[in-house]
N, C-alpha and C positions, 0 to 999 in steps of 0.2 A: 621458371614460372613459380616454383616454391618460394624463392627469395622475394619475388614480387609480391606474393600473397602475404608474407611475413611483414614486409614494409608497409603494405596496405593496412593490415590489421593494427600495426603499431600506430601509424598516423591516424587511423580512424578512431582508435581509442583515446588518443590524445585530444582529438577533435571533440569527443564526447565531454571531456572535462572542461574544455574551453567553452563549449555551449552551456554547460552547467554553471560555471563560475562567472563568466563575463556579464551575463544579464543580472546576476545577483549583485555584483559590484556596481554596475550602472544604476540599478534600481534600489540600492541599499538605503538611501535616505527615505524613500517612499515606504519600503518594507519596514524599516525601523519605526517610522511614525505610525504605521498601521497596526503595530503591535504594542503601542504605548498604553492602549486601553483594551481590555478584553472584549468590550462591546464593539470594537472596530475590527474584530477578527474576520468577519465576512468580506471586508475590503481586501485584507491580506490574502484570503482564499482565492478571490478573483485574480489577483496578481499571480498567485502560485499556479493557477490553472493556465494562465497565459505562458508562464515560464515553462511548464510541463509540455505544452503544445510546441513551443519554440524548440525545446531540446529534442523531442521525438521527431518532429518534421525535419529538423536540421541534420539528424542522423539518417534520414531516409526511411524512417518508420511511419507507417500510417495505420490507423486502427479501425476496427469494426466492432460495434457493440450490439449484442443481441440480448434482449430482456424477456424473461418469462413473466415478470410482474413489474409494473411501473413503480418507480420511486416517487412518493408524494412530496412535492416541494414544501418545505417548512416543517416536515416531520423528522424526528430523530431516529436514527438507526444504528446498528452495529454492523459495519462493513468489514468483511473478512475475505481473504483471497490467498491462494498459494504464493509462495515467495521463492523466486529463483534468480532474480536479476536486480541490478540497481535501477532498472527502468520500471520496476513495479510501482515505485512511489509516483512517478510521472503518470503512468497509466491509470492508477487509482484516482489521481486528481482529476483525470478526464472522464472517468467512468460515471461520475454523477455530479450534478450541479449543486447538490445539497452540501453546504459547508460542513466539513468534519475536521476532527482533530486526531492526528496520529498519536498512538501510544507507542513509544519507541525506546530502545536501549540507551542508557546514559552514555555509552561509548561513542554515540554519534555526535555528541557535543564536541569531541576532539577534532572534528573535521573543520579546518579553517573557514571562517566566514559563514559557511552553511551551518556549522554547529552552533554558532552564536544565535542565528535566527531560529534554528530548530528547537533550541532550548526554550525559547520564548513562545514558540507557536505550538509546540507539541506537549504531551504529558510524558515526562521522562520517568523511567523506572529502572531501579537497580534490582535485578532479579535475585541477587544474593542477600538482599536486605528485606526482611519481613516488614519493617517500618516503612520502607519506600513503597512496597507493594500495597500496603494498607492506605497510604496517602493517595494512591492512584484513584481509589474509589471516590474520595471526597472531591478531587479535582475533576473527575469525570462527571460527577453529579452537577457540579457548578456549570460545566460546559453544556450539559444536557438542558439544564434550566434556562440557558441562554438560547436554546433552540438549535444547538449544534448536534452533529452525530459524532460517533467515535469510529476509528479505523484501527484494526490490529491485524497483523499477519500472524495467525495462531501457531504456525510452526516454530516461531521464535528464533529460528536460525535458518541459514541456507545450508543444506547438507553438503559436507565436503565431497561426498561421493555423488557425482552428478548423474549416476545411473538411478539414484533414488527418485522415484516419481513424485512422492509426497511424504514428507516426514510426519511423525505423530504430532497431533495438536496438543498444545498446552491449554490449561484451564482458564487463563486470565480473561479472554474475550467472552467466554460463556458465563463466568461468574458475574462479570460486569453487566452483560445483557440480561441475566435473570434478576440481579439486584435492582437494575434501573428499568426493567420491563421494556427493553428495546427489542424490536424485531431484528433478527439476524439476517443479513443479506449476504449469502455466499456468492462469491464470484470466482470464475475460473479464468486465469490468464493462460492462454493456450501456447503462445509462441515466444514469450519473453526469454526463456532459456536458450532457444535457438537463435533469436535475434541478437541477444547481448548477455551472455552468461558471464560467470566469474572466471572462466578459463580464458586466458589472454588471447591465444591465437584461434579465435572462433568468432562466429557471429556474422551477420550480414543485414543490409537494409531489407525491408519488406513488411508484410502484414503482421499486425498484432491483434488477435481476436480475443474478445471479452464476452463471456457468457454470464449474465446476471440471472441467478436462479430464483425460483420461488422462495419467498421469505419463510423463515422458521420463527413462529410466534412464541413469545416467552411470557405473555400476559398472565397465564394461569400456571406457570411452571415455578418450581422451587428447586433448591440446590440438589435435592435427591434425583432430579432429572438431568443434572449437568452432564453426566457421562453419556447418557443416551443422546442428548442434543449435540454434544461434541462429536460423537461418532456419526450421527446423522449428517452433520455439516461436512465432515471429512469425507464420508462416502459419496456425497453429492459431487464434491470437487474432484475426488479421485476418479469416479466413473466418467466424468466429463473429460478429464485428461486422457483417459484410455480411449474414449470415443474420438477425441481430436487426433490422437496418435494413429488410430485405425484409419481415419479420414485422410491423413497425410500419406499413408502407405498405399492408398488406392491408386 
């Protein structure tokens, strides 16, 4: 039985990469054209949402979204969530219909095919370069002026220790939100670590729950409030993760 499970997990994880890569290869010409002009990005976003749904459903995942506050179509936001799985990107794409741009690590560019598109669709940042971090603000403002939202996973990394419920948040998302007066939309992804973590012999098909929390307004906030806002957002997500865990143990 143990050998059967190992074979299942290996084949299932290979299947994940097939589901990710094959649609990108098939749709590459359309994706490439949709990124030729920044004003065409909403078309790219619609295709990306289709891709995300294809991957998750193909893996046997289905999702349920609960919102404490409704996201207004056409309005720009700062979307944030906890980060524990490669499926976080797909689930974030499906959590809202408002087109947004990811702010991501430059290392993602190295992924074949996906990296080529990600570099053109996202705002890339080299966290070791102050110049790169500064350039993010200008690119973000340009995207916001186009009516887009921004998405950042504020932990910055997926903790190596999977017993860590939620890593400390970095400042980038909150600096951007304050500078550009974006409402912060905290989201809690309850099941992604259990469904598909970075541990190879783990995971299973099933439900992925999303809780969209009440927004944190930044309209009248300044950088002196950054730490308080950051901790408020982290506490909201942390408490919800604890609540989901308690619910699972009932």
